[in-house]
ZABADO-261463 format. One record per residue: residue number from 1; x, y, z of N, C-alpha, C, O in turn; residue in one letter. Coordinates in Angstrom, 1 decimal. Atoms other than C-alpha are relative to their C-alpha. Layout:
N
<r NUM,<X,Y,Z>,<X,Y,Z>,<X,Y,Z>,<X,Y,Z>,A>
...
END
This chain:
196
<r 1,<0.8,-0.9,0.7>,<101.1,85.8,116.4>,<-1.2,-0.6,-0.7>,<-2.2,0.1,-0.8>,A>
<r 2,<0.8,0.9,0.9>,<99.1,82.9,114.3>,<-1.4,-0.3,1.2>,<-2.6,0.0,1.1>,L>
<r 3,<1.1,0.3,-1.1>,<97.5,81.6,117.6>,<-0.8,1.0,0.7>,<-2.0,0.8,1.1>,V>
<r 4,<0.6,-1.0,-0.6>,<96.7,84.7,119.1>,<-1.2,0.7,-1.1>,<-2.2,1.3,-0.8>,L>
<r 5,<1.1,-0.5,1.1>,<94.8,85.8,116.1>,<-1.0,-1.0,-0.1>,<-2.1,-0.5,-0.2>,G>
<r 6,<1.0,0.9,-0.3>,<92.9,82.8,116.4>,<-0.9,0.1,1.1>,<-2.2,0.0,0.9>,R>
<r 7,<0.6,-0.4,-1.1>,<91.9,83.6,119.6>,<-1.0,1.2,-0.1>,<-2.2,1.3,0.3>,C>
<r 8,<0.9,-1.2,0.4>,<90.7,87.0,118.6>,<-1.1,0.0,-0.6>,<-2.1,0.6,-0.4>,I>
<r 9,<1.1,0.2,0.7>,<89.0,85.9,116.2>,<-1.3,-0.9,0.4>,<-2.5,-0.7,0.0>,E>
<r 10,<1.1,0.4,-0.9>,<87.1,83.5,118.3>,<-0.9,0.8,0.6>,<-2.2,0.6,0.6>,R>
<r 11,<0.6,-1.0,-1.1>,<86.2,86.1,120.6>,<-0.8,0.9,-0.9>,<-1.8,1.3,-0.4>,D>
<r 12,<0.8,-0.9,0.9>,<84.9,88.2,117.6>,<-1.4,-0.8,-0.1>,<-2.4,-0.2,-0.1>,N>
<r 13,<1.0,0.8,0.3>,<82.6,85.3,117.0>,<-1.0,-0.2,1.1>,<-2.2,0.0,0.8>,Q>
<r 14,<0.5,0.4,-1.0>,<81.4,84.4,120.3>,<0.8,0.8,1.2>,<1.9,0.4,1.4>,R>
<r 15,<-0.8,-0.7,-0.9>,<82.5,87.0,123.0>,<0.4,-0.7,1.4>,<-0.6,-0.9,2.1>,P>
<r 16,<-0.4,0.7,-0.9>,<84.5,85.1,125.7>,<1.2,0.6,0.7>,<1.7,0.0,1.6>,L>
<r 17,<-1.2,-0.6,-0.8>,<87.3,87.6,126.8>,<-0.2,1.2,0.0>,<-0.7,1.9,-1.0>,V>
<r 18,<0.5,-1.5,-0.4>,<87.0,90.8,128.5>,<0.9,0.9,-1.0>,<2.0,0.7,-1.4>,P>
<r 19,<-0.6,-1.0,1.3>,<87.7,93.7,126.1>,<1.5,0.4,0.4>,<2.3,0.6,-0.5>,G>
<r 20,<-1.0,-0.7,-0.3>,<90.6,94.8,128.1>,<1.4,-1.0,-0.2>,<2.5,-0.6,-0.4>,G>
<r 21,<-0.9,0.9,0.3>,<92.4,91.6,127.6>,<0.4,0.0,-1.2>,<1.6,0.1,-1.4>,K>
<r 22,<-0.3,0.1,1.2>,<91.9,91.6,123.9>,<1.0,1.4,-0.2>,<2.0,1.3,-0.9>,V>
<r 23,<-0.6,-1.2,0.4>,<93.3,95.5,123.8>,<1.5,-0.4,0.5>,<2.4,0.0,-0.1>,L>
<r 24,<-1.3,0.2,-0.5>,<96.3,94.1,126.0>,<0.8,-1.2,-1.1>,<2.0,-1.2,-1.2>,D>
<r 25,<-0.7,1.2,1.0>,<97.0,91.0,123.2>,<0.4,0.8,-1.3>,<1.3,0.5,-2.1>,W>
<r 26,<-0.3,-0.9,1.2>,<96.8,94.0,120.6>,<1.3,0.9,0.2>,<2.2,1.2,-0.6>,G>
<r 27,<-1.3,-0.9,-0.5>,<99.3,96.0,122.4>,<1.0,-0.9,-0.4>,<1.8,-0.5,-1.2>,D>
<r 28,<-1.0,0.9,0.2>,<101.5,92.9,122.5>,<0.4,-0.2,-1.4>,<1.6,-0.2,-1.7>,R>
<r 29,<-0.2,0.5,1.6>,<101.0,91.8,118.6>,<0.6,1.4,-0.5>,<1.4,1.2,-1.4>,L>
<r 30,<-0.1,-1.2,0.7>,<101.5,95.6,117.7>,<1.6,0.2,0.5>,<2.6,0.7,-0.1>,A>
<r 31,<-1.7,-0.3,-0.6>,<104.9,95.7,119.9>,<1.0,-1.0,-0.7>,<2.1,-0.7,-1.1>,T>
<r 32,<-0.8,1.0,0.5>,<106.2,92.4,118.5>,<0.3,0.1,-1.3>,<1.5,0.0,-1.7>,W>
<r 33,<-0.4,-0.3,1.7>,<105.6,93.2,114.7>,<0.7,1.0,-0.4>,<1.6,0.8,-1.2>,L>
<r 34,<-1.3,-0.7,0.1>,<107.4,96.3,114.9>,<1.2,0.0,0.3>,<2.0,0.7,-0.2>,L>
<r 35,<-1.2,0.1,-0.4>,<110.1,95.1,116.7>,<0.5,-1.3,-0.8>,<1.7,-1.4,-0.8>,R>
<r 36,<-0.6,1.0,0.5>,<110.5,91.8,114.8>,<1.1,0.1,-1.1>,<0.9,0.8,-2.1>,E>
<r 37,<-1.2,-0.2,0.8>,<113.9,91.5,113.0>,<0.1,-1.0,-1.2>,<0.4,-0.7,-2.3>,A>
<r 38,<0.0,1.2,1.1>,<113.7,88.3,111.0>,<-1.3,0.2,-0.8>,<-2.3,-0.3,-0.3>,D>
<r 39,<1.2,0.2,0.7>,<111.2,88.9,108.4>,<0.0,-0.5,-1.3>,<-0.6,-0.1,-2.3>,L>
<r 40,<0.1,0.7,1.0>,<111.9,86.5,106.2>,<-1.4,-0.8,0.0>,<-2.0,-1.1,1.0>,R>
<r 41,<0.8,0.9,-0.1>,<109.0,84.5,104.9>,<0.0,-1.4,-0.2>,<-0.9,-2.2,0.2>,A>
<r 42,<0.2,1.4,0.4>,<110.0,81.5,103.6>,<1.9,-0.3,0.4>,<2.8,0.3,-0.2>,F>
<r 43,<-1.4,0.4,-0.3>,<113.5,79.9,105.1>,<0.6,-1.3,-0.5>,<0.2,-2.4,-0.1>,V>
<r 44,<-0.4,0.9,0.9>,<115.5,77.7,102.8>,<0.2,-1.4,1.3>,<0.8,-1.2,2.3>,P>
<r 45,<-0.3,1.0,-0.8>,<115.6,74.3,104.7>,<-0.9,-0.3,0.9>,<-1.1,-1.5,1.1>,G>
<r 46,<0.6,-0.1,-1.1>,<113.3,75.1,107.4>,<-1.4,0.2,-0.6>,<-2.2,-0.4,0.1>,R>
<r 47,<1.3,-0.1,0.1>,<110.0,76.2,105.7>,<-0.2,1.3,0.3>,<0.8,2.0,0.5>,G>
<r 48,<0.7,-0.9,-0.2>,<107.8,78.9,106.3>,<0.0,0.9,1.4>,<-0.2,0.3,2.4>,W>
<r 49,<-0.4,-0.6,-1.2>,<108.5,81.7,108.9>,<-1.6,1.0,0.1>,<-2.6,1.0,0.9>,A>
<r 50,<1.2,-0.9,0.1>,<105.9,84.3,107.9>,<0.0,1.0,0.7>,<-1.2,1.5,0.6>,R>
<r 51,<0.5,-0.9,-1.1>,<106.2,87.0,110.6>,<-1.1,1.0,-0.6>,<-2.2,1.1,-0.1>,A>
<r 52,<1.1,-1.0,0.1>,<104.5,89.6,109.0>,<-1.2,-0.4,-0.8>,<-2.2,0.3,-0.9>,V>
<r 53,<1.1,0.7,0.7>,<102.1,87.4,106.9>,<-0.9,-0.2,1.7>,<-1.9,0.5,2.1>,G>
<r 54,<0.6,0.3,-0.9>,<101.2,86.0,110.2>,<-0.6,1.4,1.1>,<-1.7,1.4,1.5>,H>
<r 55,<0.1,-1.3,-0.6>,<101.3,89.5,112.2>,<-1.0,1.0,-0.8>,<-1.5,1.9,-0.2>,G>
<r 56,<1.2,-0.8,0.6>,<98.9,91.0,109.4>,<-1.4,-0.8,0.2>,<-2.5,-0.2,0.4>,A>
<r 57,<1.0,1.0,-0.7>,<96.6,88.0,110.3>,<-0.7,0.2,1.0>,<-1.9,0.2,1.1>,E>
<r 58,<0.2,-0.3,-1.5>,<96.5,88.7,113.7>,<-0.7,1.2,0.2>,<-1.7,1.4,0.8>,A>
<r 59,<0.5,-1.5,-0.2>,<96.2,92.5,113.3>,<-1.6,-0.1,-1.0>,<-2.5,0.6,-0.6>,L>
<r 60,<1.5,-0.1,0.6>,<93.0,91.9,110.9>,<-1.0,-0.7,0.9>,<-2.1,-0.2,1.0>,S>
<r 61,<1.4,0.4,-0.9>,<91.0,89.8,113.5>,<-0.2,1.2,1.3>,<-1.2,1.4,1.9>,A>
<r 62,<0.1,-1.0,-0.8>,<92.0,92.6,115.8>,<-0.7,1.0,-0.1>,<-1.3,1.6,0.8>,L>
<r 63,<0.6,-1.3,0.9>,<90.7,95.3,113.5>,<-1.4,-0.7,-0.2>,<-2.2,0.2,-0.5>,A>
<r 64,<1.3,0.4,-0.2>,<87.4,93.2,113.5>,<-0.7,-0.3,1.3>,<-1.9,-0.8,1.3>,R>
<r 65,<0.5,0.1,-1.3>,<86.9,93.1,117.2>,<-0.8,1.1,0.3>,<-0.5,2.3,0.0>,S>
<r 66,<0.6,-0.7,-0.3>,<84.3,94.7,118.5>,<0.2,0.8,1.4>,<-0.7,1.5,1.9>,P>
<r 67,<-0.8,-0.5,-0.8>,<86.5,95.9,121.2>,<0.7,1.2,0.0>,<1.0,1.9,1.0>,H>
<r 68,<-0.7,-1.2,0.3>,<88.1,98.5,119.3>,<-0.9,1.0,-0.7>,<-1.7,0.8,-1.5>,L>
<r 69,<0.5,-1.5,0.4>,<87.0,102.0,118.6>,<0.9,0.6,-1.1>,<1.9,0.0,-1.7>,S>
<r 70,<-0.8,-0.8,1.0>,<88.2,104.6,116.3>,<1.6,0.4,0.3>,<2.4,0.5,-0.6>,A>
<r 71,<-1.5,-0.3,-0.5>,<91.5,105.3,118.5>,<0.9,-1.2,-0.1>,<2.0,-1.2,-0.5>,P>
<r 72,<-0.5,1.4,0.2>,<92.3,101.7,118.5>,<0.3,-0.3,-1.6>,<1.4,-0.7,-2.0>,E>
<r 73,<-0.3,0.4,1.5>,<91.8,101.3,114.8>,<1.1,0.8,-0.5>,<2.0,0.2,-1.2>,L>
<r 74,<-0.9,-0.9,0.7>,<93.9,104.3,113.8>,<1.4,-0.3,0.9>,<2.4,0.1,0.4>,T>
<r 75,<-1.3,0.8,-0.3>,<96.6,102.8,115.9>,<0.3,-1.5,-0.8>,<1.5,-1.8,-1.0>,V>
<r 76,<-0.3,0.9,0.9>,<96.1,99.6,113.8>,<0.8,0.6,-1.3>,<1.9,0.2,-1.6>,V>
<r 77,<-0.4,-0.6,1.4>,<96.7,101.7,110.6>,<1.4,0.5,0.4>,<2.4,0.2,-0.3>,L>
<r 78,<-1.5,-0.3,-0.4>,<99.7,103.1,112.3>,<0.9,-0.9,0.1>,<2.1,-0.6,-0.2>,D>
<r 79,<-0.9,1.2,-0.3>,<101.3,99.8,113.1>,<0.3,-0.5,-1.5>,<1.4,-0.8,-1.9>,V>
<r 80,<-0.2,0.5,1.7>,<100.7,98.8,109.2>,<1.1,0.9,-0.3>,<2.2,0.4,-0.5>,V>
<r 81,<-0.9,-0.6,0.5>,<102.3,101.9,108.2>,<1.5,0.0,0.3>,<2.4,0.0,-0.5>,A>
<r 82,<-1.3,0.3,-0.5>,<105.2,101.5,110.6>,<0.9,-1.0,-0.8>,<2.0,-0.9,-1.3>,D>
<r 83,<-0.6,0.7,0.4>,<105.8,98.4,109.6>,<0.2,-0.1,-1.6>,<1.2,-0.5,-2.1>,R>
<r 84,<-0.6,-0.1,1.3>,<105.7,98.9,106.0>,<1.3,1.3,-0.3>,<2.1,1.3,-1.3>,V>
<r 85,<-1.2,-1.1,0.3>,<108.1,102.0,106.2>,<1.1,-0.5,1.0>,<2.2,0.1,1.0>,L>
<r 86,<-1.3,0.3,-0.5>,<110.4,100.3,108.5>,<1.2,-0.4,-1.1>,<1.0,-0.9,-2.2>,A>
<r 87,<-1.2,0.3,1.0>,<114.1,100.0,107.2>,<0.0,-1.4,-0.2>,<-0.1,-2.3,0.7>,P>
<r 88,<-0.4,1.4,0.5>,<114.8,96.9,105.3>,<1.1,-0.4,-0.4>,<1.9,0.5,-0.9>,A>
<r 89,<-1.0,0.1,0.5>,<117.4,95.1,104.5>,<-0.3,-0.9,-1.6>,<0.4,-0.9,-2.6>,D>
<r 90,<0.7,0.5,1.1>,<115.2,93.2,101.9>,<-1.4,0.3,-0.3>,<-2.1,0.6,0.7>,Q>
<r 91,<1.3,-0.5,0.1>,<112.0,94.0,100.2>,<-1.1,-1.5,0.3>,<-0.9,-2.7,0.2>,L>
<r 92,<1.0,1.0,0.0>,<108.9,92.0,100.8>,<-0.3,-0.7,-1.4>,<-0.6,-0.1,-2.5>,F>
<r 93,<0.0,0.8,1.2>,<108.6,89.2,98.3>,<-1.5,-1.2,0.1>,<-2.0,-1.8,-0.8>,T>
<r 94,<0.8,1.4,-0.1>,<106.0,86.7,99.6>,<-1.5,0.2,0.4>,<-2.2,-0.6,1.1>,H>
<r 95,<1.3,-0.5,-0.2>,<102.7,88.7,99.7>,<-0.4,1.0,1.0>,<-1.5,1.4,1.1>,G>
<r 96,<-0.1,-0.7,-1.4>,<103.3,90.7,102.9>,<-0.9,1.1,-0.6>,<-2.0,1.2,-0.1>,E>
<r 97,<0.8,-1.2,0.0>,<101.9,94.0,101.2>,<-1.3,-0.3,-0.2>,<-2.0,0.6,0.2>,P>
<r 98,<1.2,0.4,-0.1>,<98.9,92.2,100.3>,<-0.7,-0.3,1.1>,<-1.9,0.0,1.2>,D>
<r 99,<0.5,0.4,-1.3>,<98.5,90.7,103.7>,<-0.2,1.5,0.7>,<-1.3,1.5,1.3>,Q>
<r 100,<0.1,-1.2,-0.6>,<98.9,94.3,105.1>,<-0.9,0.9,-0.3>,<-1.4,1.8,0.4>,L>
<r 101,<1.1,-0.9,0.9>,<96.6,95.8,102.6>,<-1.4,-0.6,0.7>,<-2.3,0.1,1.1>,A>
<r 102,<1.4,0.4,-0.5>,<93.8,93.4,104.0>,<-0.1,0.1,1.1>,<-1.3,0.1,1.6>,V>
<r 103,<0.1,-0.9,-1.3>,<94.5,94.5,107.3>,<-0.7,1.1,0.1>,<-1.6,1.2,0.8>,T>
<r 104,<0.3,-1.2,-0.1>,<94.0,98.0,106.6>,<-1.5,0.0,-0.5>,<-2.3,0.8,0.0>,T>
<r 105,<1.3,0.0,0.5>,<90.8,97.0,104.5>,<-1.0,-0.5,1.2>,<-2.1,0.0,1.1>,M>
<r 106,<0.7,0.4,-1.1>,<89.4,95.2,107.9>,<-0.2,1.1,0.9>,<-1.2,1.3,1.6>,A>
<r 107,<0.2,-1.4,-0.7>,<90.1,98.6,109.6>,<-1.1,0.8,-0.5>,<-1.9,1.2,0.2>,V>
<r 108,<0.5,-1.0,1.0>,<88.5,100.6,106.7>,<-1.7,-0.8,0.1>,<-2.6,0.0,0.4>,L>
<r 109,<1.2,0.5,0.0>,<85.3,98.1,106.6>,<-0.7,0.4,1.4>,<-1.9,0.6,1.4>,R>
<r 110,<0.6,-0.1,-1.3>,<84.6,98.8,110.4>,<-0.7,1.7,-0.5>,<-1.7,2.1,0.3>,R>
<r 111,<0.9,-1.4,0.2>,<83.2,102.5,109.0>,<0.3,1.1,1.2>,<-0.5,2.0,1.5>,G>
<r 112,<0.1,-1.0,-1.5>,<84.4,104.4,112.2>,<1.1,0.9,-0.6>,<1.1,2.1,-0.2>,V>
<r 113,<-1.4,-1.3,0.4>,<87.5,106.4,110.5>,<-0.3,0.8,-0.9>,<-0.7,0.4,-2.0>,L>
<r 114,<0.4,-0.8,1.3>,<86.9,109.3,108.6>,<1.1,0.4,-0.7>,<2.2,0.2,-0.3>,P>
<r 115,<-1.0,0.0,1.1>,<88.7,110.2,105.6>,<1.0,1.2,0.6>,<2.2,1.2,0.1>,L>
<r 116,<-0.6,-0.9,-0.4>,<90.2,113.2,107.5>,<1.3,-0.7,0.6>,<2.5,-0.2,0.6>,S>
<r 117,<-1.2,1.1,-0.6>,<92.4,110.2,109.3>,<0.6,-0.9,-0.9>,<1.7,-1.3,-0.7>,V>
<r 118,<-0.6,0.8,0.8>,<92.8,108.2,106.5>,<1.1,0.5,-1.2>,<2.1,-0.1,-1.6>,V>
<r 119,<-0.7,-0.6,1.1>,<94.0,110.5,103.8>,<1.6,0.2,0.6>,<2.6,-0.3,0.1>,E>
<r 120,<-1.7,0.0,-0.2>,<97.3,111.7,105.6>,<0.7,-1.2,0.5>,<1.9,-1.2,0.6>,P>
<r 121,<-0.6,1.2,-0.3>,<97.8,108.3,106.7>,<0.7,-0.7,-1.3>,<1.7,-1.3,-1.4>,W>
<r 122,<-0.8,0.6,1.5>,<98.3,107.3,102.8>,<0.8,0.9,-0.4>,<1.5,0.5,-1.3>,I>
<r 123,<-0.6,-1.0,0.6>,<99.7,110.6,102.2>,<1.6,-0.5,0.8>,<2.7,-0.4,0.2>,A>
<r 124,<-1.5,0.3,-0.9>,<102.7,109.3,105.0>,<0.7,-1.1,-0.7>,<1.9,-1.2,-0.8>,R>
<r 125,<-0.5,1.1,0.7>,<103.0,106.0,103.1>,<0.8,0.4,-1.5>,<1.9,-0.1,-1.9>,I>
<r 126,<-0.1,-0.2,1.4>,<103.0,107.7,99.6>,<1.2,0.9,0.1>,<2.0,0.6,-0.8>,A>
<r 127,<-1.2,-0.5,-0.1>,<105.9,110.1,100.7>,<1.2,-0.8,0.1>,<2.2,-0.5,-0.5>,A>
<r 128,<-1.1,0.8,0.2>,<108.2,107.4,101.3>,<-0.1,-0.9,-1.1>,<1.0,-1.5,-1.3>,A>
<r 129,<0.3,1.0,1.2>,<107.0,105.2,98.3>,<0.8,0.9,-1.3>,<1.3,0.4,-2.3>,A>
<r 130,<-0.3,-0.8,1.1>,<108.2,108.2,96.3>,<1.4,0.7,0.1>,<1.8,1.6,-0.6>,G>
<r 131,<-1.4,-0.2,-0.2>,<111.7,108.3,97.6>,<1.0,-1.1,-0.4>,<1.1,-2.2,0.1>,T>
<r 132,<-1.0,0.9,0.2>,<114.5,106.7,96.0>,<1.5,0.2,0.5>,<2.0,1.3,0.2>,L>
<r 133,<-1.1,-0.1,-0.8>,<117.8,106.3,97.9>,<1.0,0.1,-0.9>,<0.9,-0.5,-2.0>,A>
<r 134,<-1.8,0.2,0.7>,<121.4,106.9,96.6>,<0.8,-0.5,0.4>,<1.8,0.2,0.6>,S>
<r 135,<-0.9,0.8,-0.4>,<123.1,104.1,97.8>,<0.8,-0.5,-1.0>,<0.2,-1.2,-1.9>,Y>
<r 136,<-1.1,0.7,0.9>,<126.3,103.1,96.0>,<0.1,-1.8,0.3>,<0.3,-2.7,-0.6>,D>
<r 137,<-0.3,1.5,0.0>,<126.5,99.7,97.5>,<-1.4,-0.8,0.7>,<-1.4,-2.0,1.1>,D>
<r 138,<1.2,0.6,-0.3>,<122.7,99.0,98.5>,<-1.0,0.2,-1.0>,<-0.9,1.1,-1.8>,R>
<r 139,<1.4,-0.1,1.1>,<119.4,98.6,96.4>,<-0.5,1.0,0.5>,<-1.0,1.2,1.7>,D>
<r 140,<0.8,-1.3,-0.4>,<118.1,102.0,96.2>,<-1.4,-0.1,0.2>,<-1.9,0.8,0.9>,P>
<r 141,<1.2,0.0,-0.3>,<114.6,100.9,96.2>,<-0.3,-0.6,1.4>,<-1.5,-0.6,1.7>,Y>
<r 142,<0.1,0.3,-1.2>,<115.1,99.5,99.8>,<-0.8,1.1,0.9>,<-1.5,0.8,1.8>,L>
<r 143,<0.7,-1.0,-0.6>,<113.7,102.8,100.8>,<-1.7,0.3,-0.2>,<-2.5,0.7,0.5>,T>
<r 144,<1.6,-0.4,0.5>,<110.5,103.1,98.7>,<-0.8,-1.5,-0.3>,<-2.1,-1.6,-0.4>,S>
<r 145,<0.7,1.1,1.0>,<109.9,99.4,97.3>,<-1.4,-0.7,1.1>,<-2.5,-0.9,0.7>,G>
<r 146,<1.4,0.4,-0.8>,<107.5,98.1,100.4>,<-0.7,1.0,0.0>,<-1.8,0.7,-0.5>,N>
<r 147,<1.4,-1.0,0.1>,<105.5,101.3,100.7>,<-0.6,0.1,-1.5>,<-1.7,0.5,-1.5>,A>
<r 148,<0.4,-0.2,1.5>,<105.1,101.4,96.6>,<-0.9,-1.4,0.0>,<-1.9,-1.3,-0.6>,E>
<r 149,<0.5,1.0,0.4>,<104.2,97.8,96.8>,<-1.2,-0.1,0.9>,<-2.3,-0.5,0.5>,S>
<r 150,<1.4,0.0,-0.7>,<101.6,98.2,99.6>,<-0.9,1.1,-0.7>,<-2.1,0.8,-0.5>,F>
<r 151,<0.8,-1.0,0.2>,<100.2,101.2,98.1>,<-0.9,-0.6,-1.1>,<-2.1,-0.7,-1.0>,L>
<r 152,<0.7,0.6,0.7>,<99.4,99.4,95.2>,<-0.9,-1.3,0.1>,<-1.9,-1.3,-0.6>,R>
<r 153,<1.0,0.8,-0.6>,<97.9,96.3,96.9>,<-1.1,0.4,0.6>,<-2.1,-0.3,0.6>,S>
<r 154,<1.2,-0.6,-0.9>,<95.7,98.6,99.1>,<-0.9,0.4,-1.4>,<-2.0,-0.1,-1.5>,L>
<r 155,<0.7,-0.3,1.5>,<94.6,100.0,95.2>,<-1.0,-1.0,-0.4>,<-2.1,-1.0,-0.8>,Y>
<r 156,<0.9,1.5,0.8>,<93.8,96.4,94.1>,<-1.3,-0.2,1.2>,<-2.5,-0.3,0.8>,L>
<r 157,<0.9,0.4,-1.1>,<91.9,95.6,97.5>,<-1.1,0.9,0.1>,<-2.2,0.6,0.7>,Q>
<r 158,<1.1,-1.2,-0.2>,<89.8,98.9,97.3>,<-0.8,-0.2,-1.3>,<-2.0,-0.1,-1.2>,L>
<r 159,<0.4,0.1,1.1>,<89.3,98.2,93.6>,<-1.0,-1.3,0.0>,<-2.1,-1.3,-0.6>,S>
<r 160,<0.7,1.4,0.6>,<88.0,94.5,93.5>,<-0.1,-0.6,1.1>,<-0.6,-1.8,0.9>,L>
<r 161,<0.4,0.9,-1.0>,<87.7,93.3,97.1>,<-1.5,0.1,0.1>,<-2.2,1.1,-0.2>,A>
<r 162,<1.7,0.1,-0.3>,<84.0,92.1,98.0>,<-0.1,1.1,1.3>,<0.8,1.6,1.9>,A>
<r 163,<0.4,-0.9,-1.0>,<82.2,94.5,100.6>,<1.2,1.4,0.4>,<1.7,1.7,1.5>,Q>
<r 164,<-0.8,-1.2,-0.2>,<84.2,97.6,100.1>,<-0.3,1.0,1.1>,<-1.4,0.8,1.4>,P>
<r 165,<0.1,-0.7,-0.8>,<84.5,100.3,102.7>,<-1.0,1.2,-0.6>,<-1.2,1.4,-1.8>,P>
<r 166,<0.8,-1.0,0.3>,<82.1,103.2,102.7>,<0.7,1.1,-0.8>,<0.2,1.9,-1.6>,A>
<r 167,<-1.0,-1.4,0.5>,<85.2,105.6,101.8>,<0.5,-0.5,-1.2>,<1.4,0.2,-1.7>,L>
<r 168,<-0.3,0.8,1.4>,<85.7,103.3,98.7>,<0.6,1.1,-1.0>,<1.7,1.4,-1.3>,R>
<r 169,<-0.5,-1.0,1.2>,<85.4,106.1,96.2>,<0.9,1.1,0.3>,<1.7,1.4,-0.6>,S>
<r 170,<-0.8,-1.0,-0.6>,<87.2,108.8,98.1>,<1.5,-0.6,0.2>,<2.3,0.0,-0.4>,D>
<r 171,<-1.3,0.9,0.2>,<90.3,106.2,98.8>,<0.4,-0.1,-1.2>,<1.6,-0.1,-1.4>,L>
<r 172,<-0.8,0.7,1.4>,<90.6,105.2,95.3>,<0.4,1.6,-0.6>,<1.5,1.6,-1.2>,L>
<r 173,<-0.5,-1.3,0.7>,<90.9,109.0,94.0>,<1.4,0.2,1.0>,<2.4,0.7,0.5>,L>
<r 174,<-1.1,-0.3,-1.1>,<93.4,109.3,97.1>,<1.3,-0.6,-0.6>,<2.4,-0.1,-1.0>,T>
<r 175,<-1.1,1.1,0.6>,<95.4,106.1,96.1>,<0.6,0.4,-1.5>,<1.8,0.3,-1.8>,L>
<r 176,<-0.1,-0.4,1.4>,<95.0,107.3,92.4>,<1.3,1.2,-0.1>,<2.4,1.0,-0.6>,V>
<r 177,<-1.0,-1.1,-0.3>,<96.9,110.5,93.1>,<1.4,-0.4,0.5>,<2.4,0.0,-0.1>,E>
<r 178,<-1.2,0.3,-1.1>,<99.5,109.0,95.6>,<0.6,-0.9,-1.2>,<1.7,-0.4,-1.5>,A>
<r 179,<-0.7,1.0,1.1>,<100.4,106.2,92.7>,<0.4,0.9,-1.1>,<1.6,0.8,-1.5>,L>
<r 180,<-0.3,-1.2,1.1>,<100.4,109.0,89.9>,<1.6,0.7,0.4>,<2.5,0.7,-0.3>,R>
<r 181,<-1.0,-0.7,-0.4>,<102.9,111.1,92.0>,<1.3,-1.1,0.3>,<2.4,-0.6,0.1>,S>
<r 182,<-1.1,0.9,-0.3>,<105.2,108.2,92.9>,<0.5,-0.9,-1.2>,<1.5,-1.5,-1.2>,T>
<r 183,<-0.6,0.7,1.2>,<105.4,106.5,89.6>,<-0.3,0.8,-1.3>,<-0.7,0.3,-2.3>,N>
<r 184,<-0.2,-1.2,1.1>,<105.5,109.9,87.5>,<0.8,-0.3,-1.4>,<0.5,-0.1,-2.5>,A>
<r 185,<-1.0,0.3,1.3>,<108.6,108.5,85.4>,<-0.7,-1.0,-1.0>,<-0.7,-0.7,-2.2>,Q>
<r 186,<0.4,1.0,0.4>,<106.8,105.5,84.5>,<-1.4,0.3,-0.8>,<-1.8,-0.4,-1.7>,Y>
<r 187,<1.3,-0.1,0.7>,<103.6,106.9,83.3>,<0.2,1.2,-1.1>,<-0.7,1.5,-1.9>,L>
<r 188,<-0.4,-0.8,1.2>,<105.3,109.4,81.0>,<0.0,-0.8,-1.3>,<0.6,-1.9,-1.3>,H>
<r 189,<0.2,0.6,1.4>,<104.5,108.5,77.2>,<1.5,-0.6,-0.6>,<1.6,-1.7,-1.2>,P>
<r 190,<-1.1,0.2,0.5>,<108.2,108.8,76.4>,<0.9,-0.5,0.9>,<2.2,-0.3,0.8>,D>
<r 191,<-1.1,0.6,-0.8>,<109.6,107.0,79.1>,<1.0,-0.9,-0.6>,<0.6,-1.6,-1.6>,Y>
<r 192,<-1.1,1.0,0.4>,<112.9,105.0,78.5>,<1.0,-0.2,1.3>,<1.5,0.6,2.1>,L>
<r 193,<-0.6,0.7,-1.3>,<114.5,102.8,81.0>,<1.3,0.8,0.0>,<1.9,1.0,-1.1>,H>
<r 194,<-1.1,-0.4,-0.2>,<117.5,104.6,82.6>,<1.2,-1.0,-0.2>,<1.2,-2.2,0.0>,P>
<r 195,<-1.3,0.7,-0.1>,<120.9,103.6,82.1>,<0.9,0.0,0.8>,<1.5,1.1,1.1>,V>
<r 196,<-0.8,0.0,-1.5>,<123.0,102.5,85.0>,<1.1,-0.5,-0.4>,<2.0,-0.7,0.5>,R>
END
């Protein structure tokens, strides 16, 4: 994924590859990232694996490709959401939500997707972020943790990143509402930590 991302980035700077080939690479990247089962970022004794991080970098390069238009960019957003919402055995802990938010920003900076596409996409992620599972033997935050972390990362990117997308103001309002609804218990002035 890392090498393929570099190839796409090179083509973005100086077109050398037919558009159909770049789209084929994008299909392969998306399929791999969604099917990848080993999501460890760091493997003790072996070093960095970073499947999600490298996949996010490659998708960012793909999102910047002039060969992609609105339909393909919508697919990139859907791949990001599907990866964030996929069932997980552990939460992302090595910057993966930030890297996926950077990918999202690459899509949004293209300025071709309307708010009518992006708002429901955010709502889909927020619906999962607001869900707390009731497992007796597993971490209940496995259902919502990656989605919640991603929404926070995207809010940070939209708030602070250079070259904000044209939809920045509207998306910030959408994200504030999503985060307010998924964190309602923490925002209450009388919030007490629950006893478990």
